[in-house]
Structures are given as C-alpha cells and as structure tokens.
HTML snippet that shows the backbone in 3Dmol.js (N, CA, C, O; Angstrom):
<script src="https://3Dmol.org/build/3Dmol-min.js"></script>
<div id="view" style="width:600px;height:400px;position:relative"></div>
<script>
const pdb = `
ATOM      1  N   MET A   1      16.096  12.461  64.124  1.00  0.00           N
ATOM      2  CA  MET A   1      16.737  13.744  64.170  1.00  0.00           C
ATOM      3  C   MET A   1      15.757  14.741  64.799  1.00  0.00           C
ATOM      4  O   MET A   1      14.635  14.899  64.318  1.00  0.00           O
ATOM      5  N   ARG A   2      16.173  15.396  65.850  1.00  0.00           N
ATOM      6  CA  ARG A   2      15.297  16.321  66.554  1.00  0.00           C
ATOM      7  C   ARG A   2      15.409  17.744  66.036  1.00  0.00           C
ATOM      8  O   ARG A   2      14.399  18.411  65.813  1.00  0.00           O
ATOM      9  N   LYS A   3      16.619  18.200  65.848  1.00  0.00           N
ATOM     10  CA  LYS A   3      16.826  19.574  65.400  1.00  0.00           C
ATOM     11  C   LYS A   3      17.481  19.549  64.031  1.00  0.00           C
ATOM     12  O   LYS A   3      18.306  18.688  63.726  1.00  0.00           O
ATOM     13  N   TYR A   4      17.095  20.504  63.229  1.00  0.00           N
ATOM     14  CA  TYR A   4      17.683  20.597  61.907  1.00  0.00           C
ATOM     15  C   TYR A   4      18.102  22.035  61.674  1.00  0.00           C
ATOM     16  O   TYR A   4      17.299  22.959  61.805  1.00  0.00           O
ATOM     17  N   ARG A   5      19.341  22.212  61.335  1.00  0.00           N
ATOM     18  CA  ARG A   5      19.854  23.533  60.979  1.00  0.00           C
ATOM     19  C   ARG A   5      20.530  23.390  59.623  1.00  0.00           C
ATOM     20  O   ARG A   5      21.546  22.705  59.504  1.00  0.00           O
ATOM     21  N   PRO A   6      19.979  24.025  58.610  1.00  0.00           N
ATOM     22  CA  PRO A   6      20.583  23.888  57.276  1.00  0.00           C
ATOM     23  C   PRO A   6      21.948  24.565  57.233  1.00  0.00           C
ATOM     24  O   PRO A   6      22.258  25.442  58.039  1.00  0.00           O
ATOM     25  N   ASP A   7      22.745  24.134  56.274  1.00  0.00           N
ATOM     26  CA  ASP A   7      24.067  24.737  56.109  1.00  0.00           C
ATOM     27  C   ASP A   7      23.944  26.206  55.692  1.00  0.00           C
ATOM     28  O   ASP A   7      24.643  27.068  56.225  1.00  0.00           O
ATOM     29  N   PHE A   8      23.057  26.483  54.745  1.00  0.00           N
ATOM     30  CA  PHE A   8      22.891  27.854  54.255  1.00  0.00           C
ATOM     31  C   PHE A   8      21.428  28.133  53.923  1.00  0.00           C
ATOM     32  O   PHE A   8      20.732  27.278  53.375  1.00  0.00           O
ATOM     33  N   LEU A   9      20.971  29.332  54.258  1.00  0.00           N
ATOM     34  CA  LEU A   9      19.693  29.872  53.798  1.00  0.00           C
ATOM     35  C   LEU A   9      20.034  31.050  52.902  1.00  0.00           C
ATOM     36  O   LEU A   9      20.704  31.990  53.330  1.00  0.00           O
ATOM     37  N   ILE A  10      19.574  31.002  51.663  1.00  0.00           N
ATOM     38  CA  ILE A  10      19.936  32.022  50.687  1.00  0.00           C
ATOM     39  C   ILE A  10      18.677  32.672  50.153  1.00  0.00           C
ATOM     40  O   ILE A  10      17.785  31.992  49.645  1.00  0.00           O
ATOM     41  N   ARG A  11      18.604  34.000  50.269  1.00  0.00           N
ATOM     42  CA  ARG A  11      17.502  34.724  49.634  1.00  0.00           C
ATOM     43  C   ARG A  11      17.963  35.076  48.228  1.00  0.00           C
ATOM     44  O   ARG A  11      18.942  35.802  48.052  1.00  0.00           O
ATOM     45  N   LEU A  12      17.258  34.562  47.231  1.00  0.00           N
ATOM     46  CA  LEU A  12      17.620  34.780  45.840  1.00  0.00           C
ATOM     47  C   LEU A  12      17.136  36.148  45.366  1.00  0.00           C
ATOM     48  O   LEU A  12      16.279  36.763  46.000  1.00  0.00           O
ATOM     49  N   ALA A  13      17.684  36.616  44.259  1.00  0.00           N
ATOM     50  CA  ALA A  13      17.336  37.934  43.721  1.00  0.00           C
ATOM     51  C   ALA A  13      15.846  38.039  43.397  1.00  0.00           C
ATOM     52  O   ALA A  13      15.280  39.132  43.448  1.00  0.00           O
ATOM     53  N   ASN A  14      15.201  36.909  43.062  1.00  0.00           N
ATOM     54  CA  ASN A  14      13.769  36.937  42.742  1.00  0.00           C
ATOM     55  C   ASN A  14      12.885  36.841  43.993  1.00  0.00           C
ATOM     56  O   ASN A  14      11.660  36.799  43.881  1.00  0.00           O
ATOM     57  N   GLY A  15      13.501  36.807  45.185  1.00  0.00           N
ATOM     58  CA  GLY A  15      12.748  36.754  46.433  1.00  0.00           C
ATOM     59  C   GLY A  15      12.538  35.364  46.989  1.00  0.00           C
ATOM     60  O   GLY A  15      12.158  35.219  48.150  1.00  0.00           O
ATOM     61  N   ASP A  16      12.778  34.330  46.184  1.00  0.00           N
ATOM     62  CA  ASP A  16      12.652  32.954  46.667  1.00  0.00           C
ATOM     63  C   ASP A  16      13.727  32.675  47.717  1.00  0.00           C
ATOM     64  O   ASP A  16      14.761  33.341  47.760  1.00  0.00           O
ATOM     65  N   MET A  17      13.464  31.686  48.554  1.00  0.00           N
ATOM     66  CA  MET A  17      14.438  31.235  49.542  1.00  0.00           C
ATOM     67  C   MET A  17      14.976  29.876  49.105  1.00  0.00           C
ATOM     68  O   MET A  17      14.223  29.020  48.640  1.00  0.00           O
ATOM     69  N   LEU A  18      16.279  29.689  49.257  1.00  0.00           N
ATOM     70  CA  LEU A  18      16.919  28.437  48.915  1.00  0.00           C
ATOM     71  C   LEU A  18      17.600  27.877  50.161  1.00  0.00           C
ATOM     72  O   LEU A  18      18.427  28.544  50.783  1.00  0.00           O
ATOM     73  N   VAL A  19      17.241  26.648  50.514  1.00  0.00           N
ATOM     74  CA  VAL A  19      17.909  25.938  51.592  1.00  0.00           C
ATOM     75  C   VAL A  19      18.988  25.103  50.913  1.00  0.00           C
ATOM     76  O   VAL A  19      18.684  24.186  50.150  1.00  0.00           O
ATOM     77  N   LEU A  20      20.249  25.425  51.195  1.00  0.00           N
ATOM     78  CA  LEU A  20      21.367  24.740  50.546  1.00  0.00           C
ATOM     79  C   LEU A  20      22.114  23.883  51.555  1.00  0.00           C
ATOM     80  O   LEU A  20      22.569  24.365  52.591  1.00  0.00           O
ATOM     81  N   GLU A  21      22.227  22.616  51.232  1.00  0.00           N
ATOM     82  CA  GLU A  21      22.989  21.667  52.039  1.00  0.00           C
ATOM     83  C   GLU A  21      24.252  21.297  51.280  1.00  0.00           C
ATOM     84  O   GLU A  21      24.235  21.165  50.056  1.00  0.00           O
ATOM     85  N   THR A  22      25.333  21.132  52.003  1.00  0.00           N
ATOM     86  CA  THR A  22      26.574  20.661  51.396  1.00  0.00           C
ATOM     87  C   THR A  22      26.888  19.296  51.998  1.00  0.00           C
ATOM     88  O   THR A  22      27.001  19.147  53.215  1.00  0.00           O
ATOM     89  N   LYS A  23      27.024  18.326  51.140  1.00  0.00           N
ATOM     90  CA  LYS A  23      27.266  16.949  51.581  1.00  0.00           C
ATOM     91  C   LYS A  23      28.315  16.320  50.690  1.00  0.00           C
ATOM     92  O   LYS A  23      28.207  16.372  49.465  1.00  0.00           O
ATOM     93  N   GLY A  24      29.319  15.730  51.290  1.00  0.00           N
ATOM     94  CA  GLY A  24      30.326  15.012  50.530  1.00  0.00           C
ATOM     95  C   GLY A  24      29.911  13.582  50.256  1.00  0.00           C
ATOM     96  O   GLY A  24      30.289  13.001  49.239  1.00  0.00           O
ATOM     97  N   ILE A  25      29.132  13.014  51.166  1.00  0.00           N
ATOM     98  CA  ILE A  25      28.711  11.620  51.044  1.00  0.00           C
ATOM     99  C   ILE A  25      27.184  11.568  51.096  1.00  0.00           C
ATOM    100  O   ILE A  25      26.555  12.216  51.932  1.00  0.00           O
ATOM    101  N   ASP A  26      26.608  10.791  50.197  1.00  0.00           N
ATOM    102  CA  ASP A  26      25.151  10.663  50.150  1.00  0.00           C
ATOM    103  C   ASP A  26      24.746   9.394  50.900  1.00  0.00           C
ATOM    104  O   ASP A  26      24.364   8.395  50.291  1.00  0.00           O
ATOM    105  N   ASP A  27      24.836   9.450  52.235  1.00  0.00           N
ATOM    106  CA  ASP A  27      24.488   8.285  53.041  1.00  0.00           C
ATOM    107  C   ASP A  27      22.987   8.281  53.343  1.00  0.00           C
ATOM    108  O   ASP A  27      22.251   9.166  52.907  1.00  0.00           O
ATOM    109  N   GLU A  28      22.554   7.278  54.092  1.00  0.00           N
ATOM    110  CA  GLU A  28      21.127   7.130  54.383  1.00  0.00           C
ATOM    111  C   GLU A  28      20.583   8.325  55.159  1.00  0.00           C
ATOM    112  O   GLU A  28      19.470   8.777  54.890  1.00  0.00           O
ATOM    113  N   GLU A  29      21.338   8.837  56.105  1.00  0.00           N
ATOM    114  CA  GLU A  29      20.887  10.006  56.877  1.00  0.00           C
ATOM    115  C   GLU A  29      20.670  11.211  55.962  1.00  0.00           C
ATOM    116  O   GLU A  29      19.682  11.930  56.116  1.00  0.00           O
ATOM    117  N   ALA A  30      21.567  11.438  55.027  1.00  0.00           N
ATOM    118  CA  ALA A  30      21.436  12.555  54.095  1.00  0.00           C
ATOM    119  C   ALA A  30      20.209  12.377  53.202  1.00  0.00           C
ATOM    120  O   ALA A  30      19.522  13.352  52.897  1.00  0.00           O
ATOM    121  N   GLN A  31      19.931  11.154  52.786  1.00  0.00           N
ATOM    122  CA  GLN A  31      18.769  10.881  51.944  1.00  0.00           C
ATOM    123  C   GLN A  31      17.469  11.125  52.694  1.00  0.00           C
ATOM    124  O   GLN A  31      16.527  11.696  52.144  1.00  0.00           O
ATOM    125  N   VAL A  32      17.417  10.696  53.947  1.00  0.00           N
ATOM    126  CA  VAL A  32      16.222  10.924  54.777  1.00  0.00           C
ATOM    127  C   VAL A  32      16.021  12.417  54.988  1.00  0.00           C
ATOM    128  O   VAL A  32      14.905  12.919  54.859  1.00  0.00           O
ATOM    129  N   LYS A  33      17.088  13.122  55.309  1.00  0.00           N
ATOM    130  CA  LYS A  33      17.011  14.565  55.515  1.00  0.00           C
ATOM    131  C   LYS A  33      16.488  15.264  54.255  1.00  0.00           C
ATOM    132  O   LYS A  33      15.666  16.176  54.336  1.00  0.00           O
ATOM    133  N   ARG A  34      16.970  14.827  53.102  1.00  0.00           N
ATOM    134  CA  ARG A  34      16.548  15.430  51.843  1.00  0.00           C
ATOM    135  C   ARG A  34      15.062  15.188  51.573  1.00  0.00           C
ATOM    136  O   ARG A  34      14.368  16.079  51.083  1.00  0.00           O
ATOM    137  N   ARG A  35      14.574  13.992  51.891  1.00  0.00           N
ATOM    138  CA  ARG A  35      13.140  13.711  51.703  1.00  0.00           C
ATOM    139  C   ARG A  35      12.276  14.613  52.584  1.00  0.00           C
ATOM    140  O   ARG A  35      11.269  15.156  52.128  1.00  0.00           O
ATOM    141  N   TYR A  36      12.677  14.769  53.850  1.00  0.00           N
ATOM    142  CA  TYR A  36      11.917  15.632  54.748  1.00  0.00           C
ATOM    143  C   TYR A  36      12.033  17.096  54.342  1.00  0.00           C
ATOM    144  O   TYR A  36      11.067  17.850  54.460  1.00  0.00           O
ATOM    145  N   LEU A  37      13.190  17.497  53.872  1.00  0.00           N
ATOM    146  CA  LEU A  37      13.371  18.868  53.424  1.00  0.00           C
ATOM    147  C   LEU A  37      12.501  19.152  52.210  1.00  0.00           C
ATOM    148  O   LEU A  37      11.920  20.232  52.106  1.00  0.00           O
ATOM    149  N   ASP A  38      12.404  18.200  51.293  1.00  0.00           N
ATOM    150  CA  ASP A  38      11.537  18.359  50.127  1.00  0.00           C
ATOM    151  C   ASP A  38      10.085  18.521  50.566  1.00  0.00           C
ATOM    152  O   ASP A  38       9.376  19.398  50.072  1.00  0.00           O
ATOM    153  N   GLU A  39       9.650  17.681  51.485  1.00  0.00           N
ATOM    154  CA  GLU A  39       8.275  17.760  52.002  1.00  0.00           C
ATOM    155  C   GLU A  39       8.038  19.114  52.679  1.00  0.00           C
ATOM    156  O   GLU A  39       6.998  19.739  52.472  1.00  0.00           O
ATOM    157  N   TRP A  40       8.994  19.560  53.479  1.00  0.00           N
ATOM    158  CA  TRP A  40       8.856  20.827  54.193  1.00  0.00           C
ATOM    159  C   TRP A  40       8.785  21.999  53.213  1.00  0.00           C
ATOM    160  O   TRP A  40       7.934  22.878  53.351  1.00  0.00           O
ATOM    161  N   ALA A  41       9.686  22.007  52.218  1.00  0.00           N
ATOM    162  CA  ALA A  41       9.715  23.111  51.247  1.00  0.00           C
ATOM    163  C   ALA A  41       8.405  23.186  50.473  1.00  0.00           C
ATOM    164  O   ALA A  41       7.897  24.278  50.219  1.00  0.00           O
ATOM    165  N   ARG A  42       7.859  22.047  50.099  1.00  0.00           N
ATOM    166  CA  ARG A  42       6.572  22.041  49.379  1.00  0.00           C
ATOM    167  C   ARG A  42       5.445  22.567  50.275  1.00  0.00           C
ATOM    168  O   ARG A  42       4.595  23.340  49.831  1.00  0.00           O
ATOM    169  N   ALA A  43       5.452  22.139  51.536  1.00  0.00           N
ATOM    170  CA  ALA A  43       4.385  22.548  52.452  1.00  0.00           C
ATOM    171  C   ALA A  43       4.442  24.033  52.766  1.00  0.00           C
ATOM    172  O   ALA A  43       3.410  24.704  52.761  1.00  0.00           O
ATOM    173  N   VAL A  44       5.621  24.554  53.037  1.00  0.00           N
ATOM    174  CA  VAL A  44       5.722  25.972  53.386  1.00  0.00           C
ATOM    175  C   VAL A  44       5.419  26.841  52.162  1.00  0.00           C
ATOM    176  O   VAL A  44       4.849  27.922  52.305  1.00  0.00           O
ATOM    177  N   THR A  45       5.786  26.393  50.982  1.00  0.00           N
ATOM    178  CA  THR A  45       5.456  27.126  49.764  1.00  0.00           C
ATOM    179  C   THR A  45       3.952  27.083  49.514  1.00  0.00           C
ATOM    180  O   THR A  45       3.354  28.097  49.153  1.00  0.00           O
ATOM    181  N   ALA A  46       3.339  25.921  49.702  1.00  0.00           N
ATOM    182  CA  ALA A  46       1.894  25.784  49.499  1.00  0.00           C
ATOM    183  C   ALA A  46       1.108  26.647  50.479  1.00  0.00           C
ATOM    184  O   ALA A  46       0.034  27.144  50.141  1.00  0.00           O
ATOM    185  N   HIS A  47       1.629  26.828  51.682  1.00  0.00           N
ATOM    186  CA  HIS A  47       0.972  27.677  52.674  1.00  0.00           C
ATOM    187  C   HIS A  47       0.790  29.086  52.123  1.00  0.00           C
ATOM    188  O   HIS A  47      -0.258  29.702  52.313  1.00  0.00           O
ATOM    189  N   GLY A  48       1.802  29.586  51.449  1.00  0.00           N
ATOM    190  CA  GLY A  48       1.698  30.885  50.794  1.00  0.00           C
ATOM    191  C   GLY A  48       2.100  32.086  51.629  1.00  0.00           C
ATOM    192  O   GLY A  48       2.321  33.164  51.077  1.00  0.00           O
ATOM    193  N   GLY A  49       2.200  31.936  52.923  1.00  0.00           N
ATOM    194  CA  GLY A  49       2.498  33.075  53.772  1.00  0.00           C
ATOM    195  C   GLY A  49       3.978  33.349  53.988  1.00  0.00           C
ATOM    196  O   GLY A  49       4.342  34.329  54.637  1.00  0.00           O
ATOM    197  N   PHE A  50       4.826  32.493  53.450  1.00  0.00           N
ATOM    198  CA  PHE A  50       6.264  32.629  53.687  1.00  0.00           C
ATOM    199  C   PHE A  50       7.069  32.660  52.397  1.00  0.00           C
ATOM    200  O   PHE A  50       8.285  32.470  52.418  1.00  0.00           O
ATOM    201  N   GLY A  51       6.411  32.893  51.296  1.00  0.00           N
ATOM    202  CA  GLY A  51       7.098  32.953  50.016  1.00  0.00           C
ATOM    203  C   GLY A  51       7.343  31.577  49.435  1.00  0.00           C
ATOM    204  O   GLY A  51       6.810  30.573  49.907  1.00  0.00           O
ATOM    205  N   ARG A  52       8.163  31.558  48.399  1.00  0.00           N
ATOM    206  CA  ARG A  52       8.479  30.309  47.704  1.00  0.00           C
ATOM    207  C   ARG A  52       9.830  29.787  48.188  1.00  0.00           C
ATOM    208  O   ARG A  52      10.822  30.515  48.209  1.00  0.00           O
ATOM    209  N   TRP A  53       9.848  28.522  48.573  1.00  0.00           N
ATOM    210  CA  TRP A  53      11.059  27.894  49.117  1.00  0.00           C
ATOM    211  C   TRP A  53      11.499  26.770  48.207  1.00  0.00           C
ATOM    212  O   TRP A  53      10.682  26.032  47.657  1.00  0.00           O
ATOM    213  N   ARG A  54      12.815  26.653  48.058  1.00  0.00           N
ATOM    214  CA  ARG A  54      13.428  25.591  47.280  1.00  0.00           C
ATOM    215  C   ARG A  54      14.537  24.965  48.121  1.00  0.00           C
ATOM    216  O   ARG A  54      14.918  25.504  49.160  1.00  0.00           O
ATOM    217  N   HIS A  55      15.039  23.849  47.674  1.00  0.00           N
ATOM    218  CA  HIS A  55      16.165  23.238  48.375  1.00  0.00           C
ATOM    219  C   HIS A  55      17.088  22.586  47.364  1.00  0.00           C
ATOM    220  O   HIS A  55      16.673  22.211  46.268  1.00  0.00           O
ATOM    221  N   ALA A  56      18.339  22.460  47.753  1.00  0.00           N
ATOM    222  CA  ALA A  56      19.334  21.817  46.892  1.00  0.00           C
ATOM    223  C   ALA A  56      20.441  21.252  47.759  1.00  0.00           C
ATOM    224  O   ALA A  56      20.645  21.675  48.897  1.00  0.00           O
ATOM    225  N   VAL A  57      21.151  20.285  47.193  1.00  0.00           N
ATOM    226  CA  VAL A  57      22.299  19.685  47.853  1.00  0.00           C
ATOM    227  C   VAL A  57      23.493  19.802  46.915  1.00  0.00           C
ATOM    228  O   VAL A  57      23.419  19.407  45.751  1.00  0.00           O
ATOM    229  N   ALA A  58      24.578  20.339  47.422  1.00  0.00           N
ATOM    230  CA  ALA A  58      25.823  20.418  46.659  1.00  0.00           C
ATOM    231  C   ALA A  58      26.787  19.376  47.212  1.00  0.00           C
ATOM    232  O   ALA A  58      27.082  19.360  48.407  1.00  0.00           O
ATOM    233  N   ARG A  59      27.266  18.518  46.342  1.00  0.00           N
ATOM    234  CA  ARG A  59      28.225  17.496  46.770  1.00  0.00           C
ATOM    235  C   ARG A  59      29.659  17.906  46.465  1.00  0.00           C
ATOM    236  O   ARG A  59      30.605  17.398  47.067  1.00  0.00           O
ATOM    237  N   ARG A  60      29.808  18.838  45.515  1.00  0.00           N
ATOM    238  CA  ARG A  60      31.136  19.357  45.161  1.00  0.00           C
ATOM    239  C   ARG A  60      31.025  20.866  44.997  1.00  0.00           C
ATOM    240  O   ARG A  60      29.991  21.356  44.544  1.00  0.00           O
ATOM    241  N   PRO A  61      32.070  21.616  45.357  1.00  0.00           N
ATOM    242  CA  PRO A  61      32.023  23.085  45.234  1.00  0.00           C
ATOM    243  C   PRO A  61      31.680  23.559  43.825  1.00  0.00           C
ATOM    244  O   PRO A  61      31.040  24.599  43.665  1.00  0.00           O
ATOM    245  N   GLY A  62      32.090  22.821  42.813  1.00  0.00           N
ATOM    246  CA  GLY A  62      31.813  23.209  41.437  1.00  0.00           C
ATOM    247  C   GLY A  62      30.336  23.209  41.080  1.00  0.00           C
ATOM    248  O   GLY A  62      29.954  23.793  40.065  1.00  0.00           O
ATOM    249  N   GLU A  63      29.507  22.579  41.876  1.00  0.00           N
ATOM    250  CA  GLU A  63      28.061  22.516  41.602  1.00  0.00           C
ATOM    251  C   GLU A  63      27.318  23.783  42.017  1.00  0.00           C
ATOM    252  O   GLU A  63      26.194  24.011  41.572  1.00  0.00           O
ATOM    253  N   LEU A  64      27.924  24.597  42.853  1.00  0.00           N
ATOM    254  CA  LEU A  64      27.215  25.747  43.413  1.00  0.00           C
ATOM    255  C   LEU A  64      26.711  26.702  42.350  1.00  0.00           C
ATOM    256  O   LEU A  64      25.569  27.155  42.428  1.00  0.00           O
ATOM    257  N   ARG A  65      27.522  27.019  41.367  1.00  0.00           N
ATOM    258  CA  ARG A  65      27.111  27.952  40.312  1.00  0.00           C
ATOM    259  C   ARG A  65      25.873  27.427  39.573  1.00  0.00           C
ATOM    260  O   ARG A  65      24.936  28.183  39.317  1.00  0.00           O
ATOM    261  N   ASP A  66      25.871  26.149  39.237  1.00  0.00           N
ATOM    262  CA  ASP A  66      24.731  25.556  38.531  1.00  0.00           C
ATOM    263  C   ASP A  66      23.481  25.537  39.404  1.00  0.00           C
ATOM    264  O   ASP A  66      22.380  25.804  38.923  1.00  0.00           O
ATOM    265  N   ILE A  67      23.652  25.222  40.689  1.00  0.00           N
ATOM    266  CA  ILE A  67      22.513  25.203  41.617  1.00  0.00           C
ATOM    267  C   ILE A  67      21.874  26.579  41.708  1.00  0.00           C
ATOM    268  O   ILE A  67      20.653  26.707  41.629  1.00  0.00           O
ATOM    269  N   LEU A  68      22.695  27.604  41.873  1.00  0.00           N
ATOM    270  CA  LEU A  68      22.168  28.966  41.985  1.00  0.00           C
ATOM    271  C   LEU A  68      21.521  29.423  40.684  1.00  0.00           C
ATOM    272  O   LEU A  68      20.495  30.103  40.718  1.00  0.00           O
ATOM    273  N   ALA A  69      22.093  29.069  39.543  1.00  0.00           N
ATOM    274  CA  ALA A  69      21.513  29.441  38.251  1.00  0.00           C
ATOM    275  C   ALA A  69      20.159  28.764  38.066  1.00  0.00           C
ATOM    276  O   ALA A  69      19.208  29.396  37.606  1.00  0.00           O
ATOM    277  N   GLU A  70      20.068  27.502  38.416  1.00  0.00           N
ATOM    278  CA  GLU A  70      18.812  26.765  38.274  1.00  0.00           C
ATOM    279  C   GLU A  70      17.744  27.268  39.233  1.00  0.00           C
ATOM    280  O   GLU A  70      16.561  27.280  38.892  1.00  0.00           O
ATOM    281  N   ALA A  71      18.145  27.678  40.417  1.00  0.00           N
ATOM    282  CA  ALA A  71      17.184  28.133  41.426  1.00  0.00           C
ATOM    283  C   ALA A  71      16.538  29.457  41.051  1.00  0.00           C
ATOM    284  O   ALA A  71      15.450  29.764  41.539  1.00  0.00           O
ATOM    285  N   THR A  72      17.164  30.234  40.215  1.00  0.00           N
ATOM    286  CA  THR A  72      16.597  31.540  39.854  1.00  0.00           C
ATOM    287  C   THR A  72      15.717  31.461  38.621  1.00  0.00           C
ATOM    288  O   THR A  72      15.194  32.480  38.172  1.00  0.00           O
ATOM    289  N   VAL A  73      15.542  30.258  38.061  1.00  0.00           N
ATOM    290  CA  VAL A  73      14.693  30.084  36.867  1.00  0.00           C
ATOM    291  C   VAL A  73      13.250  30.051  37.283  1.00  0.00           C
ATOM    292  O   VAL A  73      12.367  29.913  36.437  1.00  0.00           O
TER     293      VAL A  73
END
`;
const viewer = $3Dmol.createViewer("view");
viewer.addModel(pdb, "pdb");
viewer.setStyle({}, {cartoon: {color: "spectrum"}});
viewer.zoomTo();
viewer.render();
</script>
C-alpha cells in the first residue's frame, strides 16, 4: 500500500487525535493496515511534537459511541 488516507481524523475534546477507520470485514489487508497504524500512532505520540494520537476501528455503527467514550479516557 503506497498511500493511506484514514476514513476520519477526529480531534477529541482533550486535544488528542483519533484516527478512526470503518471496516465491515476484517480481512488480511485491514489487519496489516491496523498493525502499521498502531506503529505509526505510537511513534508520532512518542515524538512528542504532534500531540497524542490514538486509533480505532469501527466494524458496526453502534460501536462509535463506545470508541469515542474510551478514547477520551
């Protein structure tokens, strides 16, 4: 995969950034993307110059409320 554009970038009320992906199927491509996204979020957060970054994947619309609640903890 050469280019990556997340489905949503959300600035949370606490200032953190959340990269939100929406996926109906958890195939191999989605799993690889999630591993790289986890690595990227940890690295950019560790750098310290761009704030704190998190990531999440929603497989069903009903998960969004829980994802957002957990991300603000």
